[in-house]
N, C-alpha and C positions, 0 to 999 in steps of 0.2 A: 504494500500500500504506500509506504514512504521509502524514499531512496536517499541515502546520504550523498551530498555533493560538497565540494569546497565552496567557501563563501565567494570566491572569485567567479564562480559559475552562475551566480544569481542573474537571471535574465531581466527581471523587472526593474523599472525605474524606482529608486528608493524615495524620491520626492512624491511620486504618485502613490506608492505603497503606504507610506506613513501619513501624508497630508490629505489624501483623498479617499483611499480605501480604508484607512485606520488599521489598528492592530490591537490585540489583547496582550497585555503584560501580565504574566502569571508567575507567582512565586509560592513556594511551599512544597510539601510532599503529599503523597496520596492521602494520608490521614487528615491533613489540614492544609488547605491552600486557598488562594483567592486570585481572581482575575479582574482586570479593569480594562476598559477601552481607552486608547490613547491615540491622539493625532499629532503629538509632538514627539520628536525623537530624531535620531540620526544614525547613519552607518558611516564608518570611516576606517582609517588606518592610523594607528597611534601606538607608540612604544613598540614598533616593529611587529604588530599583530593586528588582524582585523577586529574592529570593535563596534559596539553599538552604544549609543547614549540614550538614556531614558530619563524622564522627569516625572516625579510623583510628589504630590502635595502631602505633607505630614498627616492631614486629617483623613486621607483616603484609607480605607480598610486594607488595601494591598500594600500600603507603606510598611505596616508591621511585618508582613510576610517577607517583603524585600529586605528589610533590616535584619531579620532573623535567619535568613538563608544565604548561602554563598552564590546560588544560581538564580537566574530568572529565564523565562522563555518569552520570545516574541512570536506571536501567532498571527499570521495573515490569512484571513478566511476568503472563501470564494465570494464573488459579488452577490450571489443568490442568498448569502447568509448575513447581509447587512443588518437585518432585523436583530440578529444575535448581538452584533456590535452595539446597536442602538440600545438594546435592553441592558447589556452589561455596562454601558456608559451612563445609564439613568437610574440604576438601582445599586444599592450598597449590599455587599456580602455580609454586613453587620445585621441587616434586617431581613434578607431573603436568601434562599438557596439559589444563587444565580445559575449554577450549573444545571440543576434540575429544571428550573423555570425556563431557561433559555434553550434547553435541549442539547447543550454541549456534551460531547462524549470525551471524557478525559482518557489520555494514554500516558505512559511513563517512558522517559528516556532511559538509557542505560545507567545514568547517574541518579535515577529516581525522581527526576523533575517532570512536571506536568506540561503536556501539550494536548492539542485537541484534534480529534479525527476530522473535523470540518476544515482544518487548516490546509492551505495549498503550499505554504512555506512556513517553516519553523526555524528560529534561531535560538539555540541554547547558549546562554552566556554565563560566564563566571565573573563576578564582580572584581574589578581591579581598583576602583577609586570612586569616591563620592565627594560631593561638595554641595553647599547650600547656596541657592541664588540669593544675592544680597542687593538690596535696592541701591546702595551707594556705589555699586559697581556698574550700573547701567550707563553706558556712554550715550545712548539715544533714549531720552526720557519718554519717548512715545511707547517704547517697549514696556515700560513700567505700568502703562495703562491696562495691561493684562492682569494686573494684581489689585483690583479695587478694594479687596478685603485684606491686603497685605499678607496673603497666604502663599508665600513663596515656595517654589518647588525645591526638592532635593534632586540633584543630578547624580546618576550612576553611570559609570563607564564600565562596560563589561566586555571581556574577551569572548569572541565567538568561538565556542568549542565544538559545536556541531551545527550543521545546516541540513535540514531535511526538506525534500520536496515531494509532493504527492505525485504518484505515477499514474 
């Protein structure tokens, strides 16, 4: 069902994948995990390895799982599953069982991390670095308008350790 490829073989445009198609950021293990929809993030090459950057606000339920675990996965779903992304972006795992209610089917990587059968592309990442977004560091004050509640994100940089594509 899924085939492992090198991250250099990803065919899709990352700007489209993240900004228009969205992704699920998932952290935790089979016993307890959470996922959230995100439309902010990045792919790149840093410290001599392929990396992703994700951004999570501390009040999000997924933040706790990302903090407590070494790994996270990025799950890019088929276009027909946009309703799942919408649901997971508008409901909190604190209040509902998003997996059950959305119809997501969780699978496990060899490292025991969660990804979803509905994914067309999965990136399993190991955290390398984090930092908190600080308002005093904005060089373009217009960007700060994304934070009317002063609820600044934590940024995580993760090494891509596995890349899976649906066959």
